[in-house]
N, C-alpha and C positions, 0 to 999 in steps of 0.2 A: 756474833752475827747469826741472823735467823737462817734456818735451813732453807735452801732453795727448792721451790716446788717443781718436781719433774713431771711433765706432761707424758702420759703414756697412750699409745694407740690401742685399739679395741683388742687386738690379739694379745698383747702384753697383759691386758685387764683380764682376759680369759685364763691365761696361763697362771697369773697371780691368784685367781680364784681356785683353779684346779690344784695348785700347790698348797694353798691355805686349807683346802677341804680334804686333803690327802688323797685326791683322785690319782695323782702321780707324786713321786718324790724326787723327780728329776725332769730334765727337758732334754728331749732327743728329737732333732729335726733332720730333714734330708732334702736334697735336690734330685728329682728324678726324671731327667729329660730322656726323650726318646731319641736315639742316634739316627735321625733321618734327615739331618741338615745341620747348619751352623747355628749357634745361639746368636740372639739379637738383643737390643737394649732392654726389651721387656723381660727376657730371662734373666738379665743382670739384676733386676729389681727382686726376683725370686731368690736368686742365689744369695745376694747380700742380706735379704730378709731372713732367710732360714739360718744362714751362718751367723748373722748378728744375734738372733735370739739365743742360739746355742751358747755364744760367747757371753751374752748378758746374763744368762742363768747358770753359768758354769757347767753347762751340759755338753752334748755331743752333736756332731754334724756328720751325716753320711752323704757319700756320693754314690748314686745308683743309676745305672742305665736301664730304662724300661725297654728292654729289647724283646718285645714279645710279638713284633710283627716283621717277620723276615723279608717281606716284599719291599720294604722301604729302607731298610737300615744297612749301614756300611761302616767298616773299620776306620775309614777316613773320618767319618763324622765322630766316632768315638774319641779318636786322638785330638781332633780339633776342640772338642767340648772340654776334654781334660786340660788342654792348654789354656782355653779361655778362663776357666775356673781358677787355675793356679795364678794366672795373671791378675785376676780380680782380688786375690789374696785369700780365698776361702780354702781353708786347710782341713781336708777330710782325714788327715792322719793315715791310719791304716785301714780305714773303713771305706774301701772302694768295692762296690757290689754290682751285680748284673741280675736283672729279673731271671735271665736264663739259668742262674745258679739254682733257682728255686722251682724249675720245671717239675722235677719229681714231686716236690711237696705240693704244688699246685694240682697235680693230677691226683694225688692222694686226697687232697681237700675236695675235689670234684666227686671223687667216689664216695667220700663221707656224705656229701649232700644227697647223692643218689640213694645211699643206704638209709638216709633219713626221710626219703620221700620228698626232698626238696629240689630235685633236679631230674630231668628226663631227656632222652634222646628224641629229637624231632626231625621229620623228613620233609618238612615243608621248605620250599625254596625261599630265597631272600625276598623275592617280591610277594610271595604269599604270606611271609611272616609280617611284612609291612602292612598288607591288606587285613590281616586278622588282628593287628594291633589296635585298630580303631582310630578315633580322632581325639581331639582335646575336648570335644562335646559329647562324643559317643564312646562307650566302653568297648573294649575289644572282645574277641570271641575266642574261645579256647581251641588250641590245636587238637585234631583228631587223634594225636599221639600222646596227649598229655597224661593220659591214665594207664600208660604202660606199666607193668609190674617192675618192682625193684630189680628182680632177677634179669628181666629182658633188658632193662636199661643198663645194667652192669655189663652184660654180654655185648651189647651193641656199642657201648663206650670203649670196651676193650678192643673190639674190632676196628673202631675208629683209630685207636692208638697203633694198631698193627698195620695200618695202611690199606685196609680192605675197601675203603670207600674213596670215591673221587672228591675233589675239592667242591664244596657246596652240597654235596649229596646228603649229609647229615650234620647236625649241630647239636650241641648239648645246651639246654636251656634251663634257667632257674625257674622253679615252680612258685610263684609268689601270688600275684593277683591281676587278672586280666581286666578288672574293672577299676583298678587304681586310678586316681586323678593324676598321678604322676606317670607319664608314659614310660620312664625309665624302669618302673616296677612291673611292667606288664610282661612278665616271663621273659627277661632279656637273655640273649645269647651269651654264654660264658665260655664256650670252647667251640672252635671251628676247625675243619680240616684244611690243611695248606701244605701241599707237597712241595716245599721250598727249602732250599738249603740255607741254614742259618749261619750268620758270620762267626758264631762261636761254637754252636753245638752241631754243626754240619747237617747230616741227614738223620741224626738220632731220633728226631721227632717229626711227626707229619701232622700233629694236632698241636694247636697253640691257644693259650687262654686269651680272652678278650681283656681289654685294659681295665674295665670296671670291676672285673673279677680278680684279676691279678694284683692290682694296686693295693687294695686293703690287705691282702695276704702278705705281700712284700713288707708293708709297714709293720704288720704284726710280728712277723718273723724277726725283723731287725730291732724290735722294741721301740719303734717310734712312738712318741707320746702325742705330738701335735703334727698333723698331716696338713701342711700349709700349701694351699693350691689356689688357683685363680677362680674368679666368680663364675665362669661358665660351668664349673663342677658343682654348683650349689644344688642343682636339681638331681645330681648323681649321689649326693650325700646319704639319702635314704637307702640306696643300694649299697653303698660303702658300709653303713651301719649294719645292714641286714647280713652281709657276708661275714663280717667279724663275729656277729652274734651267733649265727647259725653254725659257724665253725668253732665256737666255744673258746675263743682265745681269752686267756686270763688278762686282765688290765689291757683292753683293746685301745688302739690309737683313736684319736679324736680329729676329724676333718674340720679345717677352718679355712674359709674362703675370703680373698681380698680382691680388690679391684685391679684389673690389668693396667699396665702403663701404655698409654697411646701417645704417639707423637704426631703432631700435624704435619701433613704434606710429605710424609715419608712412608715407604713400604716396610712393614715389619713382619708380616706373616711369612713363615718359612715356605709355605707352598707357592707364594707369590715370587719370593726371592729365588727359589729353586727354578721357577719358570724363566725368570731373567737370566739366570746363569746358563741354563740349558739352551736357551735361544741366542745366547751370545750378545745380549744387549748390554750386559756387564762383563768385566773380564774375570769375574770369579767371585766366591762368597766374600772375599775381603776387598772388594771394589770400594774405594774410599767414598763413593757416592751412596753407599748402603749404610745402614745402621746395625749391621751384625757387629758382634763384639770384635771379631777379627778386623772388620773394616774400620772401626773406630781406633782400634790400636794401630793400624797402618796409617790412619790419617794423622796421629799424633797425640790422640786423647790418652790421659793417664788413668790408672786405676782410682787414684784419689779424686779426679774430676767426676768419674762415673758414680763413685760413692756419694759425693756431694750432691749430685744431681738426683739420686734415689732418695736421699734424706730430705731434700727440698720438696720432692714430690709428695713424700708422706705415704701412710698407709690408711687406706679407708675402704668402705664397702660400696661406695658409689663410683661408677665408671666416669672418667674425665680425660680430657686431652691437654697435653702440655706442648707449648710452642717449642720448636727446635732451638730457638734463640736462648732458652734457659740452659740447654746442654752447652751452647757455645759460651754462655756466661761462666758456666762452672769451670771450663778448661782455661778460660782467661784468668779467673780467680786463682786457680791452683798453680799456674805457670808464672804469674806476673812477679813473683819474688824469687822464683827457682831457675829461670832460664834467662840467657842473654837476649835482649831485644835489638833486633837488626832493623836497618832502614830499607825500604823499597819505595821506588817511585812507580805507581801503577799507571798514571796517565801523564806522561812527561811533556814539558815544554822546555826548550833549551835556554839557559842563562848564560850570557856571554859577559865576562868580566874584562872590558877592554883595556883597563890599566893594569892587568895582571900579565906577566911575561908569558909569551907563547912557548909551548914546548916544556914548561916548567911544572912540576908536580911537587907538592909537599904533603907530608902525612901528618895529620892532626890527630890528637888523642881524644877518644870519645869513651864514655862509660858504657859498659855492656848492659847495665841495667841501673837506671837512675835511682831506683828505689832500693837497691841492694848493692852497696859498693864492694861487698865481698866477692862479686863476680868478676871484678877487674875492669880492665879497659882493653881497647882495640885501636888500631891505627886505620884511619879512613883517608883516601887520596883526596887532595883538593887541587884544582887547576883553573885554568882560564875558561874552559867550557864545562858547565854543570847542568844538572837537570832538576827541576822542581815539579811538584804536582800542579797540574793545570788549575785546580781549584784554589791554589794558593796566590793567584794573580788575577786581578780585575782591572780593566780599563777605566771604568767608571763605577767605582764602588759605592756602596751605601755608607751612611754615617757609621762611625765606630768600627769600620772595617779595619782589621789590624794586621793584614797580610800585605803582600806587595801590590802596589799599583804606581803609575807614573808620578814621580816627584817625591817618593818616600824612601826612607832608609829603613831597612830591616836587618835583623841578624839571622844568618844561616845557622841552623842548629849545630853546636860544636865547633863553629867556624867564625867567620869575620862578618862585620857589618858590610852590606852592599846597598848601593843606591840605584833605584829604578829611574833611569833617565830617558827611556823610550822603549818602543816595542815595534816589532814587525808582525804582520799577519800572514798566515799561510793561505793557500787557495781556497780553504774552507772558512776564511775569516777569522780563524783562531790566532790568539796572541802567540808569538813564536820566540823572538829574540830581543835582548836588551843590550845597549851599547853605551859604555863609559869610556871615553878617550882619556881623560885626565882629571885630576882634582887638586885644588890648592886652598890655602887659608890665607885671607888678606884682610887686614884691619879687624881682626876678630871674627870674620865671617867665613863659612865654608862655601866654596864654589866648585861646580862640576862643569867640565867640557864634555858635551854629549853630541853624538850623531843624531841627526834628525831621522826618526824612524820612517818617515814618508820618503826619504831620498831614494832615488833609483840606483840600484847597485852598478848599473853600466855608466853612471855619470863619471866624468874625469875629475870633476871638483866635488869635494865632500862638503856639504852643508852642515854647519855645527851650531849648537846652541849653548849659552851659558846659563847655568841655573844656580840659584842661591838658596841655602838653607834658611828658612824663615821660621821654623819651629823645631825645637829639639824633641826627642823622644820623651813622652811622659814617663813618670817613675814606674808605672806598672805596665808600660808598653815597650815595644822594641823597634819603633819606627819614627822617623822624622819627616818633615814636610819641606819640599823645595818648590821654588817658583821661577820662572824665567826672569832673567834680569832685563829691565826695559829702560832703566835710567841711562841716558847716553854717556854721561861722564863716568859713571860707574862701569859701564860696559867697556869703554875704552881702556880704563886702567886695568881691569881684570884681564882683558884681551892681551895686553903687553905681557903679563905674567905667563899666560898659557903660550904665547909666541915663543918665550924664552925656554919653556919647558918642552915645547914641541917644535924646535927650530928646524927639524928635518921633514916637517909636514907643512904644506901650503894650504891654508884654509881661510875662509872668510866668516866672520862672526856676524850673526843676525840677532 
């Protein structure tokens, strides 16, 4: 048999090329969320992609919390993220890390850049830095503090670390190019002062690295080979490469961007979900109306269904949106052979079987899953009064309608054949009840004695009709057709039979 051709995504093609050319001899990926909220379906794609690549190439997968911003981070979010990743099946083994583990190394890295003349302490305010940065069509202008000496910068940076300056009073900026067409390369801020208590380091530090500076350092320290991130970081890649190059890391990591996963008509952004939670619009991060991983788990989604969904969406460089219906399709496909299937009537109308004994209930056996007999059976109650879906009945149906309507016989699922002999309408004009008084077979024909659905419930005399089966159910159908008996001779003979069957009831046949 010929070998099957396996289609690979663009990330796998890059990895294959790197391995073939000896750029790397292994594959080492990571998932680095910031612990500032719960993960959502978009994060699931990143988790499963990074973990899947490590598995595919017999490599390693790291779990790392990018906790460099103490203003937004909580231990609650750390624990929820760990639970979500474990639930999805991504195993980081013993490689659980925190960016805060590397604060000392990041500080030394910043000092190294200062010593190389590649970083300086700037006194401009945040608004002034934005003003000096320029626009997409105009170059920025250099900070008046850009040419401070190495010695002065080292001293000022040390004083920042010692807590001598207030928040925002000074920052450390990379010295790159204020005329760069890429705004991210115009002397970006790489360290700021923040007198905040960190959820792990407490008050040890009052200066914290910016994400664009910290991230490549974390990857390099951990030996990450391919730093897989979403498309909005594509413009940040030159800065990523600049950091690892200037810090002279051997075999530096490579950043690769892929398109985010967008779902139509749902809220995915953490900042928006956080707002909904804080304002009490939803009852928490795991509210089933949300698409956080915790919410999907609470709603009944399985890890396998999420994996299927991510695989169906694929990996690309182009942003696109996926309908929520695809996610629902995946859970149906995953569960259809795994779980029992129960019945529910969502929009009920009452079905009254008049020739069934009042007060009697019998239990019928039904399969738990018609496609998987290994799931066994269950008992369902059957009695005189049942409920069916409103859409399963029509008074005047179109051709080839195979559900219940007056004069037809249908089979109830896992139960008996019943015949619709009439109906009543409620105040809104909707069909409500059906009445079969008795049935018999005479001269090879099947007859029904039915109560007239138009009869007034207050009438002392009950008007009844006799109906005759005129067509059996077709081989591929579950219903038969009945018509009213109009032949006088036939009507009299059948009436006598019903009189004997119902001698305790006075009735007149029409």
